[in-house]
C-alpha positions in Angstrom: 118.8 -44.9 -124.7 117.9 -43.0 -127.7 115.8 -40.1 -127.2 115.6 -39.0 -130.6 111.8 -37.4 -130.8 109.8 -38.3 -134.3 107.9 -35.9 -136.3 105.0 -36.7 -134.5 103.0 -34.1 -132.6 100.6 -34.2 -130.3 98.6 -30.6 -130.8 96.1 -31.5 -132.8 96.9 -27.9 -135.1 99.9 -27.2 -136.4 102.0 -24.4 -134.4 101.4 -21.8 -136.7 97.8 -22.2 -136.8 97.7 -22.4 -132.5 99.4 -19.0 -132.7 96.8 -17.9 -134.9 93.7 -19.6 -133.1 95.6 -17.7 -130.0 94.9 -14.6 -131.5 91.7 -15.1 -132.7 90.9 -15.8 -129.4 92.4 -12.2 -128.1 90.9 -10.0 -130.5 87.1 -12.0 -130.0 87.9 -9.9 -126.8 87.0 -6.5 -125.9 89.1 -4.0 -124.6 88.3 -2.0 -122.1 90.0 1.4 -121.2 90.2 3.8 -118.4 92.9 6.8 -117.9 94.0 8.3 -114.7 95.8 11.4 -114.1 97.8 11.5 -110.7 97.0 14.2 -108.0 99.5 16.1 -106.1 100.4 17.8 -102.6 102.9 21.1 -102.6 105.8 18.3 -101.7 104.7 16.9 -105.2 103.7 13.2 -104.2 101.1 11.5 -105.3 97.8 11.6 -103.4 95.2 10.8 -105.4 94.2 10.3 -109.1 91.5 11.3 -111.3 89.5 9.0 -112.7 89.1 9.4 -116.8 86.8 7.8 -118.8 87.9 6.8 -122.6 86.9 4.8 -125.3 89.7 3.2 -127.1 93.8 3.2 -126.5 94.7 6.3 -128.4 93.3 8.5 -126.0 89.9 9.0 -127.2 87.5 10.4 -125.2 84.3 11.6 -126.5 81.4 11.9 -123.9 78.1 12.1 -125.2 77.0 10.7 -121.9 77.8 11.9 -118.8 76.2 9.0 -116.7 76.8 6.5 -119.0 80.8 7.5 -119.2 81.3 8.0 -115.3 79.5 4.6 -114.6 81.4 2.7 -117.4 84.5 4.5 -115.2 83.3 2.7 -112.1 82.3 -0.3 -113.2 86.0 -0.3 -115.4 88.0 0.2 -111.8 86.0 -1.7 -109.5 85.2 -4.6 -111.4 87.3 -5.1 -114.5 90.4 -3.7 -113.6 90.4 -3.6 -110.0 91.3 -0.7 -107.0 94.1 -2.3 -106.0 96.0 -2.1 -109.7 94.3 1.3 -110.3 94.5 3.6 -107.0 97.1 1.3 -104.8 96.7 3.1 -101.3 94.9 6.3 -103.0 91.8 7.6 -103.7 90.2 7.9 -107.2 88.3 11.4 -108.0 84.9 9.8 -110.1 83.0 12.6 -112.0 79.5 12.8 -111.2 76.8 14.3 -113.0 73.1 15.4 -111.2 71.7 11.8 -112.1 74.2 9.8 -110.6 74.7 11.9 -107.5 70.9 11.1 -107.0 71.1 7.5 -107.7 71.2 4.8 -104.7 73.7 3.2 -107.5 76.9 5.8 -105.8 75.7 4.6 -102.1 78.2 1.3 -103.0 81.3 2.4 -103.6 83.9 2.3 -100.8 83.6 5.6 -99.4 87.5 5.6 -98.2 88.6 5.6 -102.0 86.6 7.7 -103.9 85.8 11.8 -103.9 82.8 11.9 -106.6 83.6 14.9 -108.4 80.6 17.3 -109.1 80.4 17.9 -112.7 80.2 21.7 -113.1 76.9 20.8 -115.0 75.3 20.2 -110.9 72.8 22.8 -110.1 72.8 23.6 -106.3 69.1 23.0 -105.7 67.6 22.1 -102.3 67.7 18.6 -103.4 71.0 18.2 -104.5 72.6 20.0 -101.1 70.3 17.9 -99.5 72.3 14.6 -101.1 75.2 16.2 -100.6 74.5 16.3 -96.7 73.8 11.9 -97.0 76.5 11.3 -98.4 79.2 13.3 -97.0 77.2 11.8 -93.8 77.5 8.2 -95.1 81.6 9.3 -94.9 81.5 9.9 -98.3 84.7 13.1 -99.9 82.8 15.6 -102.4 84.9 17.8 -104.7 83.1 21.2 -107.1 84.9 20.7 -110.3 85.7 23.2 -112.7 84.0 25.4 -109.9 82.4 29.0 -110.7 81.8 31.4 -107.9 78.4 32.2 -107.7 76.5 33.1 -104.0 74.0 30.0 -104.6 76.8 27.6 -104.0 77.8 29.0 -100.3 75.9 25.9 -99.3 78.0 23.5 -101.6 81.1 24.7 -100.8 80.9 24.8 -96.6 80.2 21.0 -97.1 83.0 19.6 -100.0 86.2 18.5 -99.2 87.8 19.7 -102.3 87.2 22.8 -104.9 88.8 22.5 -108.0 89.6 25.4 -109.9 90.7 25.3 -114.6 93.7 27.7 -114.3 92.4 27.9 -118.3 89.7 29.3 -117.3 90.7 31.9 -114.6 91.9 35.1 -115.3 95.7 34.9 -113.2 96.0 38.4 -112.2 92.3 37.2 -110.6 93.7 34.4 -109.1 94.5 35.5 -105.8 91.5 37.6 -104.7 89.7 34.2 -105.7 91.9 31.8 -103.8 91.1 34.4 -101.1 87.3 34.5 -101.4 87.0 30.4 -101.6 89.5 30.4 -98.5 86.8 31.5 -96.1 85.2 27.4 -96.3 87.3 24.6 -94.9 87.6 23.2 -98.5 91.0 21.9 -100.0 91.7 24.9 -103.1 93.1 22.4 -106.0 94.4 23.7 -109.0 94.0 21.9 -112.5 95.8 21.8 -115.6 98.8 23.7 -114.1 100.9 23.3 -117.3 103.9 25.7 -116.1 106.6 25.3 -113.2 105.4 29.5 -112.5 101.7 28.8 -112.5 103.0 25.6 -109.5 104.5 28.6 -107.5 101.6 31.4 -107.8 98.9 28.5 -106.9 101.4 27.1 -103.9 102.3 30.4 -102.4 98.3 31.5 -102.4 98.0 28.7 -100.3 96.5 25.9 -102.8 97.5 22.7 -101.3 96.5 20.2 -104.6 97.6 20.3 -108.2 96.9 18.7 -111.5 98.0 18.5 -114.8 100.5 18.1 -118.0 103.2 20.1 -115.8 103.6 17.0 -113.7 101.6 14.3 -115.8 99.3 13.8 -118.6 96.7 11.0 -118.3 97.2 7.1 -118.8 95.5 4.9 -120.3 95.2 1.7 -119.3 94.1 -1.2 -121.1 92.6 -4.5 -120.4 89.8 -7.3 -121.9 86.7 -7.9 -120.2 86.7 -11.3 -119.1 83.3 -12.5 -120.1 80.8 -12.7 -116.7 80.3 -16.5 -116.8 84.1 -17.4 -117.0 84.1 -15.3 -113.8 81.3 -17.6 -112.8 83.6 -20.5 -113.3 87.0 -18.8 -111.9 85.3 -18.7 -108.8 83.7 -22.3 -108.8 87.0 -23.5 -109.6 88.6 -21.4 -106.7 86.3 -22.6 -104.1 86.6 -26.3 -104.9 90.7 -25.9 -104.7 89.6 -24.0 -101.7 87.6 -27.2 -100.4 84.5 -25.1 -99.4 81.4 -26.6 -98.9 79.1 -27.9 -101.4 76.1 -26.0 -100.0 78.5 -23.0 -101.2 79.5 -23.8 -104.2 75.5 -24.9 -105.2 74.7 -21.2 -104.1 77.5 -20.2 -107.1 75.8 -22.7 -109.6 72.6 -20.9 -109.2 73.9 -17.4 -110.2 74.4 -19.2 -113.9 71.0 -21.0 -114.7 72.5 -22.5 -117.7 75.5 -24.0 -116.3 73.5 -25.5 -113.1 71.4 -27.5 -116.6 75.0 -28.7 -118.0 75.7 -29.9 -114.4 72.6 -32.4 -114.5 72.5 -32.9 -118.1 76.3 -34.1 -117.4 75.4 -36.7 -114.4 72.3 -37.6 -116.2 74.0 -38.7 -119.1 74.6 -42.3 -120.4 78.4 -42.0 -119.2 77.4 -42.3 -115.3 75.4 -45.2 -115.9 72.4 -44.0 -113.4 69.6 -45.6 -113.4 67.3 -42.7 -111.8 67.9 -39.6 -113.4 68.9 -36.6 -110.8 67.0 -33.5 -110.8 68.9 -32.0 -107.7 72.2 -29.2 -107.8 73.2 -30.9 -104.4 72.4 -34.3 -105.1 74.4 -34.2 -108.8 77.3 -32.5 -106.6 77.8 -35.5 -104.5 77.4 -38.0 -107.8 80.0 -36.1 -109.8 82.7 -35.5 -106.3 85.2 -33.0 -106.6 87.9 -34.8 -109.1 85.5 -34.6 -111.9 83.9 -31.6 -111.0 87.3 -29.5 -111.0 88.1 -31.4 -114.5 84.5 -30.0 -115.8 85.3 -27.1 -114.7 88.3 -26.3 -115.9 87.5 -27.7 -119.6 84.5 -25.5 -119.2 86.6 -22.5 -119.2 87.3 -22.7 -122.5 84.3 -22.9 -123.7 82.3 -20.4 -126.2 79.8 -18.7 -124.2 76.9 -18.6 -126.5 74.4 -21.2 -127.2 75.5 -24.0 -129.6 78.1 -25.0 -127.2 81.3 -25.1 -129.5 84.5 -25.6 -127.8 86.5 -23.2 -128.9 90.1 -24.4 -130.4 92.2 -23.1 -126.8 90.1 -25.8 -125.7 91.4 -28.4 -127.3 94.9 -26.8 -127.3 94.5 -26.8 -123.1 92.9 -30.3 -123.2 95.8 -32.1 -125.0 98.6 -30.1 -123.0 96.7 -31.7 -119.6 95.6 -34.9 -121.0 99.1 -35.5 -122.3 100.9 -34.0 -119.4 98.6 -36.4 -116.9 99.8 -39.5 -118.6 103.6 -38.8 -118.5 103.0 -37.6 -114.9 101.5 -41.3 -114.8 104.5 -42.9 -115.7 106.6 -41.2 -113.8 104.7 -42.1 -110.6 102.1 -44.7 -111.6 100.3 -44.6 -108.2 100.5 -40.7 -107.3 96.7 -40.1 -108.4 96.9 -36.9 -107.0 100.2 -36.5 -108.9 98.3 -37.0 -112.1 95.9 -34.3 -111.1 97.9 -31.5 -110.3 99.4 -32.5 -113.8 96.6 -32.1 -115.5 95.6 -28.7 -114.1 99.1 -27.7 -115.3 98.3 -28.4 -118.3 94.8 -26.7 -118.7 95.2 -24.0 -116.8 98.6 -22.7 -118.5 96.7 -21.1 -121.4 94.6 -18.9 -118.6 96.5 -15.9 -119.0 95.8 -15.9 -123.4 92.3 -17.1 -122.8 91.4 -14.3 -120.4 94.1 -11.5 -121.6 95.1 -11.0 -117.9 98.7 -12.3 -116.6 99.4 -15.2 -114.5 100.3 -14.1 -111.4 97.3 -12.5 -111.1 94.8 -15.5 -112.4 96.7 -17.5 -109.6 96.6 -14.7 -107.0 93.1 -15.3 -107.1 93.0 -19.3 -106.7 94.2 -21.5 -104.1 96.8 -22.9 -106.4 98.6 -25.8 -105.3 102.7 -24.8 -104.6 104.0 -26.9 -107.0 101.5 -25.9 -110.0 101.6 -22.6 -109.0 106.0 -22.8 -109.8 105.5 -24.4 -113.0 102.6 -22.3 -114.2 105.0 -18.9 -113.4 108.7 -20.0 -113.9 108.4 -23.9 -115.4 109.7 -24.9 -112.3 110.0 -28.6 -110.9 108.4 -32.2 -112.7 105.6 -30.3 -113.7 107.2 -26.9 -115.1 109.3 -29.3 -117.7 106.5 -31.7 -118.6 104.9 -28.1 -119.9 107.7 -27.0 -121.2 108.3 -30.6 -123.1 104.8 -30.6 -124.3 105.1 -26.7 -125.6 107.8 -27.7 -127.6 106.3 -30.8 -129.0 103.4 -28.2 -129.6 105.8 -25.9 -131.6 107.5 -28.7 -133.9 111.1 -28.0 -131.6 112.3 -31.8 -131.2 115.4 -31.1 -130.8 114.4 -29.5 -127.3 112.3 -31.8 -126.3 114.2 -34.6 -126.8 116.2 -32.6 -124.4 113.9 -32.7 -121.7 113.1 -36.6 -122.2 116.4 -37.3 -121.4 116.4 -35.0 -118.3 113.0 -36.1 -117.1 113.8 -39.6 -117.9 110.8 -40.6 -120.3 111.6 -43.5 -122.9 110.3 -42.2 -126.3 108.0 -45.2 -126.2 105.8 -43.3 -123.0 105.5 -40.3 -124.9 104.5 -42.0 -128.5 101.9 -44.2 -126.2 101.0 -41.1 -124.7 100.4 -38.9 -127.2 98.5 -41.7 -128.7 96.0 -41.5 -125.7 95.7 -38.0 -125.9 94.9 -38.1 -129.3 91.8 -40.6 -128.7 90.7 -38.6 -125.5 90.6 -34.8 -127.6 88.4 -36.8 -130.1 86.3 -37.8 -127.9 85.3 -34.2 -126.4 85.3 -32.9 -129.7 82.7 -35.7 -130.2 80.8 -35.5 -127.3 80.2 -31.2 -128.1 
């Protein structure tokens, strides 16, 4: 059998332009940043992190609005990065000004994972003291940041869990007297801006239980890509379909994205569906479209541009091409296995999600109820589907020698590959015209 592959690529663009469009996709996404600095106990074990606002990966931390900075830290920690990635099993100290302290939004935070660190700008008014009592009753832990004692803080000192002293702002000769005065309350003392072993030993001997500063570690800046909220809804829908959720639950998710609901009704009412009477409800549309077609439609939508033009992105063409080619090759290998064909299409389509979202593939797959065969192909290029995925990638890059070797391994004749490529061209062209 002759497996010499001709200079015929199924990708709608050249390898170099594929790389360029992927780079453009990534640059189009907004970077998000968050810094964390370890907080250690007396044995120098990390027990918590202070979470800090950052506006760039070079450590830029100019803060003009404490409320906005803290809100950004909260959103990035618990929505974009995820608390598990940022904190693990440790607590996060989050700076809180008076406005955020008094707002209801702070009550949404997981009280077993955060310490609300009251900034030095917070004045111990009656309202503030009452609010702190409420938060303590809810189970929150509190800290006083950059603390400088005045009698007005006595009610808060008796209530908070941590009192932080800035060593750069305290006369070392008076540190013992200050710490002795604060020991009348049960709050633990935290020394911040510790920059030497001598400072650490001094504070530990004075009864400080927690420590933070450059002597241990500088803040580490985390960087990620902000995922379009509409794509998060699509990923949720895909996971619901893969998890075989009830149509009623899927319908509720559609209702969170009105434009998505409109597009679904438009799709079902299109001429291609051949319906006599138009469909006007989401429930009916889901039944008519069916799970298999709904899954494919959502997978394609993940790659579309998030604007009102409904134009598809270059990544959509590449991902759709991969999916279609792998599906057609899977049909040639196992003609009667529609489930295998569907998984083949999914492998190709999902193989670029990490580039699209700027998130590692293992993290994406953790959020989806993916078939093990598909997961093996996407993570390790394993199994028959993994071989077909590698074949598609080699063809995109013009590596025909490697492609020929894979064809021999999977026993696919060159004529079958050529027919599958031609079918893929026609199918992708049809997608472009539909958009």
